[in-house]
N, C-alpha and C positions, 0 to 999 in steps of 0.2 A: 679683554685685554686692558681697556682703559681703567677698569675697576681695580687693577693691581697697581696702577700708578697714581690714581687720584682717589681722594676720599671725600666724604660728605660730613656735614655737621652731626647728623644723626643716622642711625641705621634701624632697619626694621627686621626683627627676627621672623622665622617662618610661622610662629604662632601669633604674629601681629603686635608684639611688644616693641615699643621704641626704646632703643638703648643708645648710649653715648658713642660718639665718634670723635670728630674734632671739637665738638662741644661737650662739656661735662655736665651742664645743667641748662634748663630752659623753663620759662614760665610765662604765662600770659600777663599782659599789663592791661588793667582796666577790663574792657569787654572782650578782649581776645583779638582785637584788630592789630595790636602790636605784641610781639613776643621778644623777651630779653634772653639772649643766649650768652652763657658764660663759656669762654673758650679754653681749650686745653693748652697748658703751658709746656714748654720744653720740646715743641714740635719744630722741625726744620723742613724746608722744601729741598728738592733735589739739588738746587744750586747752593745750598748751605745756609741760606738766610732764614731767620726766625719767622714762624707763622704768627700772625696777629690779626686784629680786627680789620686793619686796612685791607688785607687780602680777601677777607670775607665779603666786605662791601664791594670791592673791585670785581670779584668773581660773580656774585649774584647779579649785580647791576649789569654787567656785560653779557651774562647769559640771557637775561631778559631782553637786552638790546638786540641780541642775535636771533630772537624769536622764541626764547623759552627752552632751548635745549632740545630734548627728544620730542616734546609735545607742548604746544602753547598753553594747554589747559593747566599745566602744573603751576605756572606763575600768573594765571589769568587775572588775579585780583591783587597782584603785587603793587605796592606804592613806593616804598623806599627802604634802603638799608643804611643805618647810621652808626658811626663809631661813637660809643659812649665812653669807653676807656680802652687801653691797649688790648684787654681781654674780655670786653663786653660789647656786644652788638645788639642793636634793636632792629628788628625786621618788621615793617609795617605794611598792612594790607588795607584795601578799601572797605573790607567788611571782616567780621570775625571768622577765623578759619583755624583748623587744627594744624598749625605750622610745623610741628615736629615730623609729620609724615611728608610734608612738602620738602623739607630740608633733607630727607632721606632718599630723594629721587635720583636714582642712578642716571647719568647722562644729562640731567637737568639741574643738578645742584652740586656738581663737583667744585671743590675749592682749589684754586691754583694761585701761584705767586704773581703779584702785580709787577714783578721784574720782567715778565715776558714782554711788556711794552718796550723795555730797553733792548732786550735781545732781538726783538723783531724790528727795531728801528722805527717805532710808531709814536705818534703824538697822542697823548691822552685826551686832547680837546677835539679831535676830529673823529666823529662817530663813524663816518664812512670808512675812514682809514682803519679804525678798529675792526669793523665788521669783516672786511676783506683781508686786511693785513694779518690779523690773528688767525683767521681761517687758513691762510696760506702757511703760516708759521707752524700751526698744529699739524697740518697735512704733510709737512716736510719731516715728519717723525720726530719732532721735538716734544719734550714734555717738561713741566716744572710743577709736578704735584708733590704730595707729601706721603704717598703710599710706600709699601715695602719694596717695590720694584721700579727701576728706572728704564724707560724705553731707550734701547740702544739705537741711536740715530744712524750710525754707519752700517749696522748689520740688519737694518729693517728697510723694507721697501713696500710702500702702499700698492704700487702697480704690480710688484712681483709677488705679492701675497705672502710675505714672510716678515714676522715680527720677532724680535729678540728682547727679552726683559732680563736685566741684571739686578742683583741684590743691591738695595740701598742700605749700606751698612749702618747708617745713623738713624734708621727708622725708629720712631718713638715707641713703637710696640715691642721692640726688641727682637732678638733672633735666638732660636734654640738649635742645638746640635742636630744635624740631620735634615734640617729644613731645606727645601729646594732653593738654590741660589741663582739658577739660570733657567729660563723658560724660552723655548723656541716654538712658536706657533706658525703653522703653515695653512694656507687656504688651498684646499683641494676640492674642486667643483664636481668631480666625478665620484658619486657615491660608491660604485663598485671598486674604484681605486682605493678609497679610504678603507673599505672592508678588507681588501687584499693587504694593504699596509698593516692594518691592525692584526690580521690573522698571522702575518709573517713576523710579528714582533718588532716592527719598525715604528710603531706609535706607542706612547705611554698612555694616551688619553684622547678620546674623541667623542663628540656628540653623535648620536644616531639620528636625531631629528624625527621625522615621520616615516623613516624607512625601516620599519620594524620587521619587515619580512626577512631581514638579514640576521635577526637575533638568534635563531637556531644554529646558523652557520658559525656565528661568533662564539656561542656557548660550546659548540663542537670543537672549536680551536683552543679550548681551555681558557678563554678570556672571561673576565668578570663583567657582567652586564648589570648595571644598577639603575634604579629609578627613584625619582623624588618629585615632590610637589611643585607645581607652578600655578600662578593665578591666571594664566592664559586660557581662553576658551574659544571654541568654535561656535559662533553665533549664526543662527538662521534668521535673516531679516526679511520681513514681508513689506512690500510696497503698500502701505496702509491707505494710499490715496487712489489705488486702481480699482476697477470694477471687480466685484466679488471680494477681493482682499480688503476692501474698506469696511467690511462687516466683521466685528469681533467674533461673532459666532462661527463664521467661516474659518477664521484663523484658529479658533479653538478646535474646530472639527479636524482640521488638517493635522494639528499637533497631537490630538487624541489618537489618531491612526498610526503614529510613528512608533516604531520599535527602537527606542533609544539604546537599549542594551545591545541589540544586534549591530547597530551602527558602530558602537565602540569596539565590538569584537571584530567586525569585518573591515572597517575603515582604519582603525587605529590599533589593531592587534591587542585589544583589551588594556592598552596603556592610557586609560582615561577614566573619568568619574562622571556619572550622571548626577545632576543636582537640580533643584527647583528654585525659583525666585530670581531676583535681579542681582543678588550679591553672591560672589563666589565663595566656596568653602575655603577656610583658612584666613579669610579677611575678618576684621572686627565686625561684630554684630551679624555675622552670617546666621540665618535662621533655618535649621534643618526641618522645621515644621511648616515651612512655606508651602502654600497650595501649588499644585502643579499637575503633571501628566504621568500616567503609568509608564513603567519602564519598558513594557513589552508591546504596547499599543492595543487599541480596542476598536476594531472596525465598526462593530455594531453601534457603540456609543458615538463614534464619529458620524455615522450616517444619521443618527437621531438628532445630533446637533445641526446637521444640514437641513433636515426636515423642519426643525425649529426656526432655522434661518429663512425658510420659505422655499425650499427646494424639494418638491415631492419626490419620493423614492430615495432621498438621501444622496443624490449625486448632482454635481454641477453639470452644465450643458456642454460637455466636451471641450474644455478650455486647454490651451497650450500656453504655458508661461515660460519666459526667459529667466534662467537662473545663472548668475555670474559667480565665478570664483577665481582666485589667483592661481595661476599655473605654478607658482612657487609652493603651493600646498596641494599636490596632486591627489591626496587622499580625499579632498573635498569633492572631486568628480565621483568618487566611489559613494560618498554620502548622497549626492544627487541621484545616482543610479538606484540606490536603495529607496530614496523618497519616491521615485517613480513607481516602484513596486507597491509601496504603501498607498499611494494616492490614485493609482489607476482605477481601483474600484469606486473612487469618489468622482471620476470624470475629469481627472487632471493629468496632463502630461507636461514634463519639464524639458525644455530645450536647453541643454547644458552649454554654457558659453565660458570657456576658459580663457582668461586674459592675464597679461602682466598686471601687477598690482596697480601701477600707474594708470593703465588703460581701464582697469576695473573702477578706479576712482573717477576717471573721466565719464565712464558709463553711468556712474552713480550720481553725477551732477557737479563734479569739480570742474566747472567749465568757464570760470572767469579768466579771460586772457590766456596767457601762455603757461601759467602756473597751474598744473593739474591738481595741486593740493590747496587751492584757494576755493573754498566751498561756495556753491551757488545757493539760490533760494529753495526752500522746501517746495515751492510751487512747481519746480522742475519735475517733481514726481508725476504730475499729470500729463507730461509730454509723452509723445510716442517713443522717445529715445530712452526713457528710464527703464531699468530692469524691473522685473516683477519680484524676483527673489535674489538675495545675495547671501553667500557664505563668507564670513569674515573671521579670520583668526586674530583675536584681539586680546591684548594685555595692557592694562592701564599703565601709564608711565610712573604713577605712584600707586601705592597699595591702599590709598584711601578708598573705602568701600563706596563712597559717593561718586567716584570718578567715572567708572565704566558705564553705569546706567545714564549718567549725565551726558557722556560723549555719544552713546549709541541711541538714546531714546528721548532726550530732553530737547525742548526748544532752547537753543543756545542763547546765553546772555552776551553782553558786550565782550569782545568787539565783533561778534558774529550774530547779531540779533535775527532770530527766526531763519537761520540758515541750516544747511545740511550738517556741517561739521562731519562727524562720522555717523550721523543719524540717517543711515541708508534705509531705514524703514519709513522715513519721512513722517514720523509720529509727531503730531502737533497737538499736544494736550497740556494746557496750562496747569491743570490740577496736578498732574504727574510731576511737572517741572517744579511747582511750588512745594510739593512733598519733598523732593530732593533738596531744595533750597533750605527747607526747615530742618531736615536732617543734618545738613552741613553746618548750620548755625548751632544746633543742639550739641554737636560733637564738642564744641568749645564751652558753651554757656550752660548746657543742661544735659550732660551725657546720660543721666538716668532715664531720659525720655527717648533716647535713641532706639532701644529695642521696640518700643511702641511705634516709632516712626517707620522702622523697617517693616514691621508687620503690616502697616497700612500701605506702604509702598509695594510690598510683595503681593498683597491682595489685589491692588489695582493692576499691577503688572500681569497677573494671571487673568484677570477679567478682560483686559484689553488685548493681551498677547500680541504686541506689535512685532515681536520676535521671540526667540527662545534660545537658550544654550543647548546645543546638541550634546556637548560634553566638555568637561574641563580636561585638557591634556596634561600628561605628565612628562617630565624630562627623563630622557634615557641616555645613559652614557656607557661606553665600553672602556674598560681599564685593562692594562697589561697585567 
């Protein structure tokens, strides 16, 4: 809904190409620590005032102040945003980065009018007032973006789960005859109810999510079911600090035994893609030749790896491991059930622990104070409270191929040195982290080197296997 009211400086197409949004041009200055953006003229916000460089600086600076938007990693090396002229902005980072992807990040790089300070009755000099005052203003169903639709304040209710968007007639992108001018979105938490509403013609459009068992019923009702790509994946994360799982050969053996193709079919009704390596298909520099594991599993090869790891007979000594997953993704319990069948011959049983995402994060070590999303140290992995396995449905907040492996498997840089972040495999390998850092720098200064960087990264990822993508999910929608 927010993406209909707010826009970003740049956009990323499904094939990974950066295109113009509220910025028409961008270029690195010097070594790429600073990027100069030329802004689109003739744009107005929903309050009618012109869009210019002041709004860009205000929006980015305050998004960073509030914690980076959807994910702190998006702006982790942000330094400053500066007005150069009414339609030129310099964005500066503490190190070279490929900024056009950062400025395309939905929820983390929206541009909004600086007039919201006036509408919310806030002082621009009081950072505490900004943080909480603007939060309240936005949550009262106000908006002042530049997108094609205006959020209708009186017809929308956050608590009621109803949002209405109306046409912004002065949208800079223009309007064509027949385009939708009013959108009403409703939050329905019961999946069977959504299916019933769709089947009876009361909905024009809905997401199916992971509830693909309803697809035959929807098709039988004469509805259109369509699918499309996403960069979100289900990652299986090993506790690389625990007994047995601290051995890369054991982790390789476990993954060698997995029938990834069957998991997609049974847990996700074939609406997924198996892939190898640390970079998702569809992202820049994805390497389809990355080393990995067979699609259907090989128990004989798995047992041979366990023998090589020092376990005669190719089995572990009857271990039971705790595997956590979010109850918001019920298909992950199915994945664990299938893993139990693949790993039973290897002497492994999984005790499946379904938790809310917040409690799963606490179980993973987000234990500092009352904020469950403030990560603790990697040393937590050695405690008796840490899970042995985790399934995580993860999609980076930007489509920079560097981001997901950084979040899930890297020793984090400032402001979270050597902490878990989303590294629920507790993987602490400086060589791997340095490879990621080199790739991020080469994106700007030496892009021709990036394919070689990714090959080295994927090889180490396979050799160490701190975790693995079970599959990349697809988006599925039902249309009237």
